N, C-alpha and C positions, 0 to 999 in steps of 0.2 A: 527496370521501368524507366522509360525515357521522360524524365521530368527535370525541371531546373535548368540552369544555364551553366556554361563552362567557366564563367568568370563574373566578377562584379560588373554590372552594366556600366558602360562609359558614362561619365558625368556624375557618378556617385562620389561624393567627397569622402575620402578615407584617410586615416592617419598616415603621415609620411615617416613617422618614427615610432618605435615600439611604445606600447602603453604601459606605464609603470603600475605595478600592483604589489600590495603588501599582504603578507600572510597574517591572518588574525586567528588567535586561538580563543574560542569562546568557553566560558565557564557556566555550566548548567547544574542545577540541583541533581544530586546523584545517589538517591537511595537505591540499594541493590541487594539482591539475594546472593549470598556468598556460596551456598551449597544448593544448587537448583534441584537435583534429584531428591535430596533430603527434604526440601520444602514441599515438593510435589507429594512425596509419601505422607508427610505430616498433614497436609491439607486434605488429601483423599481419605485419610483415616478418620478425619472429622465427620465424613459422610457415613462412616460405618458400612463400608461396602459389603462386608461379609453378611450383614443382615439384609442387604438389598439385592444380593446376587444369589440365585439358586445355583448349586453346584453344577458345573458343566454348561451354564448359560453362555450363549454367544453374545458378546458385547461389542458393538460398533464404537470405534474411537475416531473422531473426525480429524482429518488432516487437510488443512486449507492451503491456499496458494500464496499467502503472504510470506515475506522474508522475515521470520522471527528468529532472532539469533540463537536462542536456546531451545528451539522447537524439537530437535532430535533428543536431547536428554530429557526434556519434559514428556514427550510421547513415550520414550522408552521406560521412564519411571512409572508412568500411568499404566502402561501395559503390564509391568511387573506387579503393580498393586492389584490389578484386576485378577491376575493369575493367583496371587496369594489369597484373594478372597474367594477363589473357586471358579472364576469366570474364564471364558475362552475368548481372548481379545481378537478383533479384526480391525485393521486400519481401513478406513473408508475415505476416498477422495471426496471432499466437500468444498466445492469452489464454483458453484453456479455454472456459468457458461465458459469459464476460463479454459485454457489448454486447447483452444480451437474447437471446443465443444465435442471432443472425441475422447473415448476411453484412453487410447494410447497417448494422446496429447496431455491429458491430466496426469497420467503416470510419469511422463517425461518431465513435466513441470515439477512434480514432487521430487523426482530424482535430482533435479537441479538444486533443490533446497536441502538435499541430503537425506530425504525421507525415503527409505527403501525397506523392504522386509528385513534385510540383513542389519541395517543400522538401528532399527526399532525393535526387532525381535518378534515380529508378528506378521502374518500374511497381510497383503495389501489388495484391496478390491477397488476397481475403478469402473464406473458405468454411468452413462448418461440417461439410462432408463429410470423412470420414477413410478411410484404408485401413489394413490391418493389415500391419505390417512384420515381425512375428514374435511369439513367445511366450516368456516367461521360464521358468526351471526350476520356479517355483511356480505357473505358470498365468496370470500377468498377460499381457494383450494389449498389445503396443507399437503403439498407435494413432498415426497421423500425418496431419496436415492433407494433404488431397488435392493441393493445389498444391505444397507442400513435397516431398511424396513423388514428384511428377513431375519434380522437378529432379535434377540430377546429384549435388548435394551441398548440405549445410545448414551455415550459419554461425550458431551460437546466440549471441545478444547478450542479456545479462541483468544486472541488478543483484544483488549478493550482499547479503542482509540477513536478520535474523531473520524467521521465518515466523509467521503468526497462528494456526496450528493444531497446531504441534509445536515443540519447543524445541532439539533436538539430534539428531545431531552437526553438522547444517548447517541452513540455512533455505531461503528463496527464492533461486534462482540458476539456473545453467546446467542443472543436472539437472532442476529443476522445469520449466524452459522446454522441455526435450526430452520430459519425461514427461507434463506437464499442459498447458502452453501449446499445443504442437503436437498434443497428444492430444485437444483440444477437449472437448466435453461428455462423451463416453464415457471419455476418458482421465482427466478430472478426477473423474468419478463413481467409477470403480473404485479410485482412490487414496484419496479421502475416506472411502469405505466401510470402509477398514481401521481407521479411528479414529486418534486422535493418537499412540497408543503404537506403531503399526506403519507410520505414514505415511512416515516418512523412509526406512525400509528398502524400502518399495514403490517410492518415487520413484527411489531409486538403482538398484534392480533393473531397472526399465523403462528408465531412461536408459542403463544399461550394455547393454541389449538393442538399443536404437536405435544406440548407438555401434558395437556389434558388427556391424551390417549394413554398415559401411563407408561410410555415407551422410553422416557428420558430418565436415565440413571442419575444424572446430575450434570454440573458444568464445572470446568476448570478455567477460570479467568486469568489471563496473563496481562500484567501492566508493565510496560517497558519505560525506562528513563530516556533522556535525550541522547544517551550514548548507545542506544540500541541494546541495552542490558536489561535483564529481568529485574524490575524494581519490587514486584510483589506478585504472589500467586494466591488465588482465593478459590477454594472449592465451594460450590454453591448447590444446596439441595434443589431439586427440580422446581418445586412449587414457589421458590423465592427468586428464581433467576431474573424475571423482569424487574422487580424492585431493586434487587441488589445491583444489577447492572447499571441502572439509573444512578444509584448512589456512588458507584465506582467511577462513573464517567468524568466528573469534574477533576478527580485526581489524575486520571489518565491524560486529560487535556492539558492540565497544568504542567505535566512533565514532558510535553512534546518539545523537540528542538525548534529553533526559529532562526531567521536571518539576523545578522548583526544590526541592520538598520531597517526602518520601516519604508523608506522611499528611495528609489534608485532609478537611474535612467535605463540601465541594462543589467539583466541577470543572465549569466552564463551557467548552464547546467551541463556538466561534463557528460553525465550518463543518466538516461531515463529508463524505466522498465517496471513491469508488474511486481518485481521483487522489492521495489522501493515504495510503491503505492499502487492502488488499483487504477489510478489515472496516470501512471508513469512518473509524474511529478505530483507531489501532494498539494492539492489546491489550498489546503490550510496553511502551507508554508509559503507558497508563491503568491497567494492572494488573488488568484484568478480562477473563477469557476466555469465560465462560459456555458451557462445553462440559459436557454432562451427564457426571458421573463423574470430572471433572478438578478437582482442588482449585485454588482461586484463589491467586495468589501473595500473600505477606504484605505485600510492598511492591512498587511504590507501591500505595496504597489510598485510594480516595475513597468516602465513605459514599453520596453521591449524584452522579450525572452528568447534566448537562443538555446536549442537542445542539440548537443553535438553527437551523441552516440546512443545506441540501443543495447541494453545489457543482454548477454547470452542467456541468462536465466529467464528472460521474458519470452523466450521461444518465438520471437518474431512478432509478438503482440505489442503493437505500438499505440494502444488505446491511450489517449491523452496527448498525442503528438499535436493535436489542434490547439493545445494550450500555449504552444510556442508560436513565435512570429517568424523565426528563421531556423533552418536546420540544414543538414548536409546530405549530399548524394549517398555517402556511405551508410548513413542511418536509413534512408529510404530504401536502399537496396536490401537491407536486412528485414524489411517489414513483411510479415505474413499477412497479406491483406484480408484473406478469408477469416483468420482468427481475430484480427483487429476489428473488422466490420461486424462479425458476429457479436463480439463483446459490446461494441458501440450501439448496434441496433437493439440488442436486448436491454441495454441501459437506457435507451431513448435519447441520450445526450449526443446527438449526431455531430455537433460542432467540435467535439473533442477528438474526433478522428479525421478531421479535415487537414490536409497537408498545408504546412506553412510555406513560405518562400524557401526554395531549395537551392543551395549553392554547392559548388563543386568540392570545396574543402572547408575545414573548420576555420581556417584563417579568413576565407572569403565570407563565410556566414557571419563571423564576429564583426568584420570590418563593414560589411553591408548593413548590419544592424546599427552600428555606430553612425554610418552615413545617413541612415533613415531618420535619425533623431533631429537633424537640422541644427545641431550645436556647432557654432563657428569653430571652436577649438576642441577637437575630440579629447584632448588631455584634461579638459574640465568636466568630462563626463563622469557621473557617479556610477561605477561599475562594481558588481558583486559577482564573484565566481564561486560555485559550490561543486563538490564532486557528484552529489545527487541530493535529493531532498530528505533523505533519511539520516545521513551522517553530516552534521553541520558543526561539529566542534572545531574543525579547521577549515577556514574559508579564505578567500582573497578579496581585497577591496582596492579600488583605485585611490590615488593620492587625495582627491578632493574629499574623501570620506574618512581619511586616517585621523586627522586631528579631532574630529567629533567623537571618535571611539576611545581615545586615550583617557584613562581614568574612569571609564564606565564600569559599574560593578560586575557586569556579565562578560567583560573582556579581560582575559588573563594575560595576554601578551599580544603585541603588535610588532611584526618584524619589519625589516627595512624594505623599501619599495624596490622591486626588480622588474625589468620589462617582461611582458608576455613573450614567450618564446614558442616558435613553431619549427617542426622539422622540415626536411626538404620536400615533404608531401603536403605541407600546409596543416599538419596535425598539431594541435596544441599540446605542448610538453608539460 
């Protein structure tokens, strides 16, 4: 796609020497499950699956599009428990309109996450077709994936964490899996059209309708720590899913990783993608929502954001690229605009798919961003560099931020400042 310029425009002031950055190791609270399969088995046995499953019943197990570190052993153990209880498990892709809104796209996305029939030990069904399970008192349709609806029961498996489109009283989790993930494109569209102020209520209402059909076997909630590890697993009876999820949400939110500082001039994100967040970069981490009519949070705050690369696991979906101010030609060349625009239009947050300023190389993008700040000496710029917005234990900060971090309780170590380095193609090393 012919966008961007080949070099930084003449007249833009850029550093004439390398920008020194120090590596910072952050210390986060780290509760974790040591034996994930054993914990899955123990939790599901609390549901007494044998009493809930008729011998030979087909049980749909949801598989979503998020990058959950232990999702393969979690799903594999859940499948084994269902079989031990007499059920016949079927993995079902449950990810709204992701994967380009196609059966094959969703299958490929799951494969990128390691979720295959061979790795889980169960057949995998992907379909964008839905059926209607019912209607809520206010008129929402409870859409459900055709494959899941054909099963005798559904086990919802999902991570609990803050959402990127609303802030309370819960976020992404079991209810969203039931209302949006299994609802495919029409389920996602009707919820997002309610806007951020009403989205949570809509998700809960639809999830309660699905639960009310008697088709939900239960839920398995995953809470991760800031190191992307499983901190806790909770099996939830179907009738208590809404209330339990609300109760678990503060714990999940408190365990999220965060940037080392609240205010910065420039945030460099090495890689963005759907495997890190539904918006490529987690809005809760970068402090930028870009939803028309919704005020941005005061902290964290970055004057400029540069997004350098798009992950392979994102399958070309660059939803959230509009959260950045600068990006690279290489990233834009990897965008599947059809998949990105479908995800964007269904979500209704169109600003998040708008292209930022596009530069030829990573070096150009970073230096142009620095030049746009209007700071006389670029070496006084407060810069933070992160690998992505999911893994924040090791990040880099510029020299003006170093002294303020030393001795802070969440900082384990601060290394020596070294200049940013680029290869001969202008790619950040």
